[in-house]
N, C-alpha and C positions, 0 to 999 in steps of 0.2 A: 433435643430439638427435632430430630428426624432420624429415621432408620438409615438414611443415606449418609449421615454424618460420620466421618472417620477422623480419628485423632492419632493414629499410629504414626510415630516419628518418621519412619521410612517412607510412608505414603505422602506425608506432608512435605518431606524433602523432595519428592518427585515432582511436586508442583511449585517449586521455589524459584525456578529459572525460566527465562524466555531468551530471546535473541538480543536483549538489551545489554547483557553483562551484569545486571543487578542480580542479587541473591536475597530473596525475601521469603521467609518461611511462614506460612499461615498458621493460625491456631487450629484449623480443622479444614477438611476437604469434603465436599459433597459431590457425589457422582450419580445424579438422578438418571433414571432410565426412561422417564416420560415427562411430558409437560406438567402433569398433575404433581409429580414428585418435585419438580422445580418450584411450583406454587407452594407446596407444603414447606419446603426449605425457607422460602422467602417469608411466609407467614410466621413461622417459628422464629426466624432471625429478627423480624420486625418486633415481635413481642418481647424478645430478649435484648433488644437494642444492639444486635450483633451485626457488624459490617459484613457485606457480601460483595465479592469481586467475581464477576463472570469470566470464564476462560474457555477458549476453544482448543486449538492446537498449540497455543503459547509460542507463537512466532513473532510476537511484538518486539519492535526495536526500541520502544520507549517505556517498557515496564508496565504496560497497561493491563496485563493479564496475571500479574503476580501481586501478592500483598503480604505484609508482615503483621497483620491483625485481622481477626475475624475469619470468615470462611471463603475459600476459593471454590466457586461453583463451576465444576467442569461440565460442559455441555456436549462433550464428544460422543456420548452414547445416543444423543438425539440426532441421528445422521441419515434419516430416511428421506427419499424423494416421495412425498405423500401423494402427489397427483401430477400428471402431465397431460395437458390438453393441446395436441398438435394443431387443431383447427384454430383455437384462440391464441395459440403461441404463448401459453402460460404454463408455469410450473410452480407447485407448492412444495417447499423444502424445509426441513428442520435445520436449526442453526449449526449443528455439529458436523454436517456433511462437508467433506473436502471439496474445494472448488473444482478440482480436476474431475471428481466424480460427477458433480453437477453438470459440468460442460460435456462430459461423455454421454450422460443420460439425454441431454438435449440433442447432441449430434446424432444419436441413434434415430432420431425422428427428423433429421434434416434441419435442425434448428441450432441457434447459437446463443449462448449466454455470454455477452460480450466482455465484461470486466475480466482482466487477466493478470493479476499479480504474478510476478515471476515465481513466487513460492506457492503456486496454486495446488501443487501436489502435497503440500505440507500445511496449508492454512485453510480455515473453515469459512463457510458462508457467513456465520454470525460475526466472525472477526472482520470480514470484509465490510459488513454493514456498520459495525461499531466504529471503524476507522474511515469509512467511505473509500475503501481501497480502489486503486486504479490499475496501473501497470502500463505496459508498452502500448496497448491498443487504445488507451485513453485519448490519444491524439485524435482518433476518429470517433470513438464511442463514448468518451467521458468516463467518469468514475462509476461506482456501484449504484449510487442513489437514483439516477435516471432510469435504471432498469428494474426498479422495485415498484410493484403495483399496490401491495398491501403488506402490513406487518401485524402479527399477533404478538403482543408485548405483555409481560408480567411486570407490574409496578413494584415498588419496594415493599409495599404492604401485602403483596400477593394478589391484588386485583388484576384481572386480565382485561385488556382492551384490544380492539382492532382499529388500526388507523389505515385509511385507504386514500389513494390519490384522488383528488376531486375530479369529477367528470365534466364540470362546467367549463365553458370556453372563456367566460368573462366573470369577474368577481371583484367587487370593491367593498365588500362587507367587512369592515374592521381593518386593522393594520396588516400590511402584507405579510410579515413574518409569521402570523398565526393562521394564514389561509390553509396551509398544508401541514398538518400535524405530523405526518409521516417523516418529514424532514427534521423534526425535532430529534428523532432517534438516530437518524443516519449521521455518523460521525460523532456521536455523543460518548463513545468510548466506555459504554456500560454504566454511565453516571445517572441515567434517567430511567432505565428499565432493562429487562432481560428479554431478548427476542426469543420467542417460542417457535415461530414459523414465519416464513416469508413467501409471498407470492411474487414470482419473477415474470418480467416481460421478456420474451425471447424474440430473436430476429431470424431471418432466413440465413441458413448456413451458406457461405460462398461455395460456388462450384469448384473453384481452385484458388489456392494461395501460393504465391511465389515470394520467396525471401531472397534478399540480396545482402551479402556481406561485402562491404566496400572499405578497403584499407586506404589510408591517406599518408602522405609524406609529412604532414604537419597538422597539429591540432587545429590551428586557425583555418586551414583548408576544410577540414571535416566540419567544423562548426559553421563555416560560411555555406557549405553545401547543404547542411540541415536547414539553415535559415532560408536558403533559396528554394528548397523543396517544399517547405511549409508555405512560403509565400506563393509559390506556383499553385499549390493545392487550393489555398484559400481564394485565389483569383480564378479558379476553375480552369486552369491550363490543361489542355488535352494531354493525356499520357502520364501525368504525375498525380497520383491520388493515394498517398501512403496511409496505411492504417497505423503505422508506428514509425518513429525515427529515433533509434537508440544510439547512444554515443558511448564509446569506451576510450579512455585515454591510453597512453602507451603502457602504463603499469597494469591497468585493467585488462588490456588486450593481451599482454603477456601471460596473465593468469588464465584467461580463456583459451589461448592457444596451447598452453601447456596441458590444460585439462584434456584436450582432444589429441594430444601428442602430435600436433601439427608443427610444421617448420616453414609454412608459407608466410609471405609478406613480412619477413624479418626486418625489413627497412621501414616498416610502417610506424608512425608515431601516434596514430589514432585510427579508430575503426568505427564505421557506421553500419548499423543493421536496420533494414527497412523491409516492409512487406506490402505487396499489392494483392488485392482481392479481384477475382473474376467471377462473374455470374453468367449462367447460360453458356453460350459458345464463345464469349469474348476471350481474347488472348491478353496476357499481361503486357504492358507497353515497355518492354525491356530496352528498346532503342532510345526512348526518351530518357530513361534513367542513365543509360550509358553516356549519352551526350552530356547530361548534367554533371555526371561524375568526372568526365574528361575535362569539362570546363573549370572544375575546381581542384585539379591536380591530383586526382585519385590514382592509385596504382592499379590501372585498369587490367593489367595482365593477371592480377591476383584477386580479382573480384570472384566471389563464390556465389553460385546460384543454388538455392534450396527449393526443391519441388517435391511434393508428396508429403504425406503426413509423417513418415519416418524421418526424413531429412529435416523437416521443420522442427520436430521434437529435438533432434540433435542440435540445431541452432539455438533452441531455447535452453537446452541443458548447458550449452557452452556459455551463454549469457548468465545463467543462474550460478554457474561455477564461481563467478567472481565474488558475490556476497557470501556464498557458502564457504569458500576458501578463507575469506577474511574472518568469518565467524570462528573457524577452526583455529586460525592463528591467534585470535584474541583470547581464546580459552586458556592459552598458556600463561597469561599474565594476571589472571583473576586472583591468584593467591597473593600477589604483591599489590593488590588494589588497582590493577590496571584493567582495561577493557577496550572494546571497539567503540569509537564514537562515530556515529553515522548521521550525516545531515540530510535533510530533505527540503531545503529551501528552494524557492523558485523565483524567477524574474520573467518579465515579458521576453518572449523567445528571441526577439531581435537583439536583446542586450545580454544574451547568455555568455558570449565570448568575453565581453567586457567584465561581466560579473565574476567569471572564473579567474580571469587575470587578477582582478582585485582580491579575490579570496585567497589565491596562492600567495600574493604579495603580503597580505595581512598575516597569513600563517607563518611566512618567513620571518616577519618581524618578531614573532614569538619563539622562533627557533624550532618550529615544527613544520611538517609537510604531510599532505595526504598520501596514504599508501596506494590509493587508487581513486579515480574519479570516473563515474559512469552514470548512466540514467536516461531519463526520458527527455532528451534535449529538444525534441520537437515541440514540447510544451514549456521549454525554458526551465526544465526541472532536472537538475543533476543530483547525484549523491556523492559527496566528498566523504571518504572514509579515512579515519585516523586510527592508529593503534597506540594506545597508552600502555607503556610497559610497567608502570607503577603509579601510585596515587599522586606523586608530584607531577609526573608527566600528564596525567589525566587533568589535573587542575590547569596546567598550562594550555592544553588543547582546548579545554572548555572556555578559557578566556579568549583564545583565538576565534573560536566559533561565535562567542558573544559579539566580538568586534565585527565579524563577517556578517552576522544577521542584522546588525544595525546598519551596515552598508547596504545590504540587500533591500531592507525596508526603504532606504533612501532612494532606491531605484524603482520603487513601486512593486516590490516583491512581497513574499510571504515567508514566515519562519518555518512553516510546515505545509507541504503540499501533498503528502501521501501517508505517512506513517502515524499521524496523529500527534497529540501533545503528551499524553500519558503522564508519567511522573518525571521524566527527564527534561521535558521542554516547557513545563509550566512556568518557569521563571521568565521565559521569553514572550509568553502570550501578552502581557501588558505592554510590551513594546509595540505590538501591532494593533491591539484593540483599545478603543477609548474606554474611559471609566463608565460611560453610559452603556456601551456594548457589554462590558463585563457585568454590569449591574443587571442587565436584562437576562444574561445567561444564568446568573445566580438566582434571579426571580423564578425562572423556569425550573431550575433545580429544586428550589424550596417548594414549589407547587407540586411537583411529582415525587419528590423524595425529601419531605420536610425534616426528617431526622438525620439526613446526610449519611445514610448507610450504604449506598451503592457505590462501589469502586472508589473508596476513599483514597485520596492522593492523585487520582487521575484528573487532569485539567486544572483543578482547583487545589490550592494549598490546604 
């Protein structure tokens, strides 16, 4: 098929796992070093009717970058920043570049690539595009999609196309969903094409960022504080303009605190992390935040202030320690058929406390409980994590998650707000999307990949 194809069992085994807990060994692995080699692999695979699953750093929580048939196409070697134009605030990047490297390349020119998955030092730009990844700052900046200007994409048969954001301000030509073809590929989880290069839209880098770590006596107080801060921001209230509002419950906060060896706020039952940006000579409005925290029962004597790049990185590492620690714990149970179960449902932010109470009650009826709950509460988007110690417990947890997602949908929520559908959540997609919506998705898939060779098992059965 291609000189880049490898069938060595040890190498295939090295591409058989991601963060989902699944273990799927592909028939072969391709590790192209150029876009041309990617195209060669796709053309040969198409001719042989061989499935191809694109992969980056394989940090997927839903099994999106692994496969038990066909070829896993690793794009990690395509990791260059091709071009950066400070005047136009644009950057062209290959899909295998780590997000952390992309952000540092932009920052060197006083610019910001805004999407910020917590795993940015371990995940790739191509993966972020495939899942429309977001992160903490999605509260202010949204997910990955809005920050893309153009994509160069290889289709299943090896044809290469460029899709670019439309420049017109008004357009009524045809149905709305077809106006911007770039969005067909954002969040498509590798099922429609393979990204070869992305043109990014950058923003001005803030002059200063101040982070606040605010512990609370009760989860209800923390969630009420988050809702109040989000409401104040949306109303344009002076002094409160967070770019993120992150929530850690008592269990998640204990993991984060242990990671840094801290002993502060031991009475806290929840923790909120937020950041304020400043531009020019402006000072962060800490007084307004302190007043809001006091009004919601925060442990004000234990509030931590993070200023400067080094301390902000420490705050980020502390937050990332929670999912990283849970991944390590889950690995112990794989031999018994267990794994971590990670949810990424979301509801309208004002209903988050209600939704979490309901989710905990539902889990309790099944005799299970989350080992930690944390996430992007400013968007109404938590992550409930469960650890299944064996296959039987995994089945019970999944039934609890199923019941939770049905309740979440009744509240106007979504079954997936960040990690994608992949192989693990496809059973729940029909709960949210109508038959007509699913039919349109399948029609797009048939048009771009008529043989169904790309990322088999992702999104669709």
